[in-house]
Steps between C-alpha positions, in 0.01 A plus 500: 500500500473128507518497878223761522288291263558192719402680821186633334410155372549364848280763653240463229511123531452515875203725444353260253550205732336664804206651313148362524400283210167653397428223251461255784159534669632406844759780511796277578845651539785345312839518665828377363761384744510293815199662669158385397182622656241258639270337254145616494317322789177489300666257258586264784146507631357425158741209454411359844127525427544328164705227670225448762235482228707248303560288814130501587410404143747210509358379833147509361607303195670239722187473714287437191725225374522269804542137404264227617780337699568820691130546575478137615805547723352815656167323557672205667706733719184686599320173583792372712519833682126494567516143636793586727324810632175310564690231692689766695179675599349163601802420718483843661131439575578157651771649719265774620230244580751278683626791710143594591417137588815470714420821686145374563634168637752684719219712641299185575804341668556807716130507595509130594821543704345792684180303568705198615711711738188664644332160553815358663520800734133461587542127575817541707348783701185297573688192631540483877783260581406480869151381407646231271733378778211487751276297266784260410592428863159505671259374237721279284726369776829589340811519716849637464765240406703363787869421515485136381246555224729695269706276271772645276608339173809568296418572139730531201286772354371786708162520333281249680483145641238242395369263761491145362407314821379566854747661736603258780418607856 
């Protein structure tokens, strides 16, 4: 009889443990043993929302209570940053202006080189060497050098020789 009473108590106890607790408004199941069902996810959401609200409230309170030193530090940091950015923008502007000026000067140089080459070509094409030779020989009386008129000098440097006195005949 005792064993029958024990088995009935066990069965009755298991029933009691697995039954829905109607007193609880969330209808949670209570289970004895090593298996536990997941906690109600609504509770987690509520806790997370409360935590976010508390964190936001703390941040607002910290923002209201900034010290004068911290405000002064932030102002100084902002001023230094503004000065650095203004100088940086000024340097960028100077570099852009310099690049534009250099490109303008390069264009002028190329135009002048082109004009110089065209003028040189025009001059060299207009010169008639035969006419120059005729005028030099006939009108100016120039003659070709003869054998005894050419005098050679030895020089230590190959650049040029200066004449310091008349050449003897």
